[in-house]
C-alpha positions in Angstrom: 29.4 165.7 35.9 31.7 168.1 36.7 33.8 171.2 35.1 37.3 168.9 36.2 39.2 168.6 32.9 39.8 165.1 34.6 37.1 162.9 36.2 37.5 158.9 36.8 34.2 157.4 38.3 34.4 154.1 40.3 37.2 152.9 37.5 38.3 148.8 37.4 40.5 147.8 35.3 41.0 143.5 35.8 43.8 141.3 34.8 42.7 137.8 35.4 42.2 137.4 38.6 44.4 140.0 38.6 42.4 144.1 40.1 45.0 146.3 39.0 42.8 149.4 39.5 40.1 148.7 42.0 36.5 151.1 41.8 38.8 154.5 41.7 37.1 157.7 42.2 39.2 160.8 40.5 38.5 164.3 40.2 41.5 166.7 39.0 40.8 170.6 39.4 41.2 173.2 36.7 44.9 175.2 36.9 46.3 172.4 39.3 49.2 170.5 39.8 48.8 166.2 40.8 51.6 163.8 41.4 50.0 160.3 41.1 52.6 158.5 42.2 52.7 154.7 44.1 54.5 151.4 44.2 54.8 149.1 41.4 51.6 147.4 40.5 49.3 150.1 42.0 47.6 150.8 38.8 48.8 154.7 37.8 50.2 153.1 33.5 46.5 151.4 34.0 45.0 154.5 34.7 46.6 156.7 32.3 46.4 154.1 30.1 42.8 154.0 29.8 43.0 157.8 30.7 43.6 157.8 26.8 41.5 155.2 25.5 45.2 152.8 25.0 43.4 150.1 26.8 39.2 149.0 28.3 38.3 149.8 31.8 36.5 146.9 33.4 33.6 149.2 34.9 33.5 152.4 35.6 34.0 155.5 33.4 37.1 158.3 32.8 36.6 162.0 30.9 38.9 164.2 30.3 37.8 168.2 29.9 34.0 166.1 31.0 34.1 163.8 27.2 34.0 160.2 28.0 37.2 158.9 26.5 35.2 155.7 25.1 32.1 157.0 23.5 34.3 160.2 21.8 38.0 159.2 22.2 38.6 161.6 19.7 37.1 164.3 20.8 38.3 163.6 24.1 42.2 163.3 23.1 41.9 166.4 21.3 44.2 168.4 23.1 46.0 165.5 25.5 49.1 164.2 25.5 50.9 161.4 27.6 54.2 159.3 27.8 53.6 156.0 28.9 56.0 153.2 29.7 55.1 150.7 26.6 54.7 152.6 23.5 50.9 151.4 22.4 48.8 152.5 19.2 45.6 153.7 18.4 43.6 151.4 17.2 41.6 153.7 15.1 44.7 155.3 12.9 46.5 154.2 10.4 50.8 154.0 11.2 50.8 157.3 9.1 47.8 159.4 11.0 50.1 157.6 14.3 53.4 159.3 13.6 51.3 162.1 13.0 50.1 162.6 16.3 53.0 162.2 17.7 
């Protein structure tokens, strides 16, 4: 695994027969600015939701600071913040913990 703060390998997410993200490989360099742009339905929000462990990938892996977001979500998200279009909640946090977190 690289020392990139954001690393995505072979990411795929399907919703039924619709493929929202198809074999995405992405590495964001430390101390860089990156735009994540595309038309509606391109998979931008889906990718961010996978990175923040709000939804699961169909296959592939996502890492934040070298930590797998699926196997160790609390550690991976410890120093990360994001705003997505639809508010969702982390299933492993109580409502009180969620309010403290945000």
